[in-house]
C-alpha positions in Angstrom: 0.0 0.0 0.0 1.4 3.4 -1.0 2.0 6.1 1.6 2.4 9.7 0.6 5.8 11.2 1.1 5.6 14.4 -1.0 2.6 16.8 -1.1 2.7 19.4 -3.9 0.5 22.5 -4.2 0.5 24.0 -7.7 0.6 27.8 -8.1 2.0 30.7 -10.0 4.7 32.6 -8.1 4.5 36.2 -7.0 2.0 38.4 -4.9 -0.1 39.2 -8.0 -1.2 35.5 -8.4 -1.4 34.7 -4.7 -5.2 34.9 -4.4 -6.1 33.7 -7.9 -8.0 30.5 -8.6 -5.0 28.8 -10.2 -3.2 28.8 -6.9 -5.9 26.8 -5.1 -3.5 23.8 -4.8 -1.0 25.9 -3.0 -3.7 27.1 -0.5 -4.1 23.4 0.5 -0.3 23.0 1.1 -0.2 26.3 3.0 -3.0 25.2 5.3 -1.2 21.9 5.9 2.0 23.8 6.8 0.1 25.9 9.2 -1.8 23.1 10.8 1.2 20.9 11.4 3.8 23.7 12.0 5.9 22.8 9.0 8.0 25.8 7.8 8.2 26.3 4.0 11.6 27.7 3.0 12.7 29.0 -0.4 14.9 26.1 -1.9 16.5 27.4 -5.0 18.1 24.1 -5.7 14.6 22.5 -6.1 12.8 25.6 -7.5 10.2 25.8 -4.8 9.2 26.4 -1.3 10.0 23.2 0.5 9.3 21.9 4.0 9.7 18.7 5.9 7.8 17.6 9.0 5.7 15.0 10.8 2.0 14.7 9.9 0.5 12.2 12.3 3.8 10.4 12.7 4.5 10.3 8.9 7.6 12.0 7.6 6.3 14.1 4.8 7.7 16.9 2.5 5.6 19.8 1.4 6.4 21.6 -1.9 5.0 24.7 -3.7 6.9 25.2 -6.9 8.1 28.7 -7.5 8.4 28.2 -11.2 5.4 29.3 -13.3 2.6 26.8 -13.5 3.6 25.4 -16.9 7.1 24.5 -15.5 5.9 22.9 -12.3 7.4 19.5 -13.2 10.9 20.9 -13.0 10.5 21.4 -9.2 8.5 18.2 -8.6 10.9 16.0 -10.5 13.9 17.6 -8.8 12.5 16.9 -5.3 11.3 13.4 -6.2 14.6 12.4 -7.8 16.8 13.9 -5.1 14.9 12.3 -2.2 14.1 9.0 -4.1 10.3 9.4 -3.9 8.3 7.2 -6.2 5.6 8.6 -8.4 2.9 6.8 -6.5 4.1 8.4 -3.2 3.3 11.9 -4.5 0.1 13.9 -4.0 -0.4 16.9 -6.2 -3.1 19.4 -5.2 -4.4 21.6 -8.0 -7.3 23.8 -9.1 -10.0 21.9 -11.0 -12.4 23.6 -13.5 -14.8 20.7 -13.7 -15.7 20.8 -10.0 -17.7 23.5 -8.2 -16.2 25.6 -5.4 -16.8 23.7 -2.2 -16.2 20.3 -3.8 -13.0 18.4 -3.7 -11.9 15.1 -5.3 -9.1 12.6 -4.8 -7.9 10.4 -7.6 -4.9 8.4 -8.7 -3.4 8.7 -12.1 -5.0 9.9 -15.3 -4.2 12.5 -17.9 -3.6 16.2 -17.4 -7.1 17.4 -18.5 -5.6 20.5 -20.1 -4.0 21.6 -16.8 -0.6 23.0 -17.7 0.9 22.2 -14.3 -0.1 18.5 -14.4 1.0 18.4 -18.1 4.5 19.4 -17.1 4.7 17.1 -14.1 3.8 14.1 -16.3 6.4 15.2 -18.9 9.2 15.8 -16.4 8.4 12.5 -14.6 9.2 10.5 -17.8 5.4 10.2 -18.6 4.6 8.5 -15.3 1.2 9.6 -14.3 0.4 7.4 -11.3 0.7 10.2 -8.8 -2.3 11.1 -6.7 -4.3 14.3 -7.3 -6.3 16.4 -4.9 -8.6 18.3 -7.3 -9.8 21.5 -5.6 -13.0 22.7 -7.3 -13.0 26.3 -8.6 -15.9 26.1 -11.1 -15.9 26.9 -14.8 -16.6 30.2 -16.5 -18.9 28.4 -19.0 -16.9 29.1 -22.2 -13.5 27.7 -23.1 -12.3 31.1 -24.4 -12.7 32.5 -20.9 -10.7 29.9 -19.0 -7.3 31.7 -18.9 -8.7 34.9 -17.5 -10.9 32.9 -15.1 -8.1 30.8 -13.5 -5.9 33.9 -13.3 -8.8 35.8 -11.6 -9.8 36.0 -8.0 -12.8 34.1 -6.8 -15.7 36.0 -5.2 -15.7 36.0 -1.4 -18.4 33.4 -1.4 -16.4 31.1 -3.7 -13.3 31.6 -1.7 -15.0 30.7 1.5 -16.3 27.5 -0.1 -12.9 26.7 -1.5 -11.2 27.3 1.9 -13.9 25.2 3.7 -13.2 22.3 1.2 -9.5 22.6 1.7 -10.0 22.5 5.5 -11.9 19.3 5.1 -9.1 17.8 3.0 -6.6 18.8 5.7 -8.9 16.9 8.2 -8.6 13.9 6.0 -4.8 14.0 5.6 -4.1 11.1 7.9 -6.2 8.8 5.7 -4.6 10.1 2.6 -1.0 9.9 3.8 -1.6 6.4 5.3 -2.9 5.0 2.0 -6.5 4.7 3.2 -7.5 6.4 -0.1 -11.0 4.8 -0.3 -11.9 6.1 3.1 -10.7 9.6 2.3 -12.5 9.5 -1.0 -15.8 8.4 0.5 -15.7 11.3 2.9 -14.3 14.0 0.6 -16.6 13.1 -2.4 -19.7 13.4 -0.2 -19.0 17.1 0.6 -21.4 19.6 -0.8 -20.2 22.8 0.9 -22.5 25.8 0.3 -25.0 23.8 -1.7 -28.5 22.8 -0.7 -29.1 19.1 -0.8 
């Protein structure tokens, strides 16, 4: 059974992108770092903010690449290769257009679905795609031509609250995720409907 040794939160670097939808994956890693007192330090050798600490007795590294999104794989591959972390021991948190704000999904493997960060990670990891993904719902603008502006825009206050609540629930589930109890984590996370009437 796989255990997670590296948790990555995808983002664009710089204060101008900090609160944009494309950075939702990094919001998850930042919340993990706060919850478990793991400092994230700028590691130029690995092109990211990197931290190491114990999460419920598991030795885990946290990473937010400081490259631009479409070069995320450079940082992920550097850390994975240096610390000898297998592809199925990696969890990548990222924004997901096909899921509403307030929803979150966990899956293993698959394609990149048009996400430039995932595309580059797959490419840099020698086309291995069996890493786990935590898909943080940000919603969809309704038209493909509007996607770039949408992901680089800031969510409304209501959307941000729902995203933050979903991220908080994922942090609550982290022991199951890290320990390899993925079915249990999925069952819980996939039932969440934050901010939506049943």
